[in-house]
C-alpha positions as CSV (number, residue, x, y, z in Angstrom):
1,X,-149.7,64.6,56.9
2,X,-152.8,66.8,57.5
3,X,-153.6,65.4,60.9
4,X,-150.0,65.7,62.0
5,X,-150.0,69.4,61.1
6,X,-153.2,69.9,63.1
7,X,-151.7,68.0,66.1
8,X,-148.5,70.2,65.9
9,X,-150.6,73.3,65.8
10,X,-152.7,72.2,68.8
11,X,-149.5,71.3,70.8
12,X,-148.0,74.8,70.2
13,X,-151.3,76.7,70.6
14,X,-152.4,75.0,73.9
15,X,-148.8,75.2,75.2
16,X,-148.7,78.9,74.5
17,X,-152.1,79.4,76.1
18,X,-151.1,77.5,79.2
19,X,-147.8,79.3,79.5
20,X,-149.4,82.7,79.2
21,X,-152.1,81.9,81.7
22,X,-149.4,80.6,84.1
23,X,-147.1,83.6,83.8
24,X,-150.1,85.9,84.2
25,X,-151.2,84.2,87.4
26,X,-147.6,84.2,88.8
27,X,-147.3,87.9,87.9
28,X,-150.6,88.8,89.5
29,X,-149.7,87.0,92.8
30,X,-146.3,88.8,92.7
31,X,-147.9,92.2,92.5
32,X,-150.4,91.3,95.2
33,X,-147.8,90.0,97.6
34,X,-145.4,92.9,96.9
35,X,-148.2,95.4,97.7
36,X,-148.9,93.6,101.0
37,X,-145.2,93.4,102.0
38,X,-143.0,95.9,100.1
39,X,-139.8,94.8,102.0
40,X,-140.0,91.4,100.2
41,X,-139.9,92.8,96.6
42,X,-136.3,91.7,96.0
43,X,-136.5,88.0,97.0
44,X,-140.0,87.7,95.4
45,X,-138.8,89.2,92.1
46,X,-136.0,86.6,91.9
47,X,-138.5,83.8,92.5
48,X,-140.9,85.4,89.9
49,X,-138.3,85.3,87.2
50,X,-137.2,81.8,88.1
51,X,-140.8,80.4,87.9
52,X,-141.6,82.4,84.8
53,X,-138.5,80.9,83.1
54,X,-139.5,77.3,84.1
55,X,-143.1,77.9,82.8
56,X,-141.6,79.2,79.5
57,X,-139.2,76.2,79.3
58,X,-142.2,73.8,79.5
59,X,-143.7,75.6,76.5
60,X,-140.5,75.4,74.6
61,X,-140.3,71.6,75.3
62,X,-143.8,71.4,73.8
63,X,-142.6,73.3,70.7
64,X,-139.7,70.9,70.4
65,X,-142.0,67.9,70.5
66,X,-144.2,69.5,67.9
67,X,-141.2,70.0,65.6
68,X,-140.2,66.4,66.2
69,X,-143.7,65.3,65.0
70,X,-143.6,67.7,62.1
71,X,-140.2,66.8,60.6
72,X,-139.1,63.5,61.9
73,X,-142.6,62.0,62.0
74,X,-142.1,58.8,64.1
75,X,-145.7,57.7,63.3
76,X,-145.2,57.6,59.5
77,X,-144.3,53.9,59.5
78,X,-147.3,52.9,61.6
């Protein structure tokens, strides 16, 4: 059970790290492009929120997989 807890912690931690880096990169490119072309702020903001939501959804899928490993434990019988 100890290794499964470590694996679940790594899944959540690395997923959060990747999601935060991804959202930071998307946000920085949004600010850079909106400074270059201010007339595109509206359409770019829509795309920013869409991509940020998809990145966050990937993290939440990782959390769901970690919860599956923690509570259902499909590897217990092996």
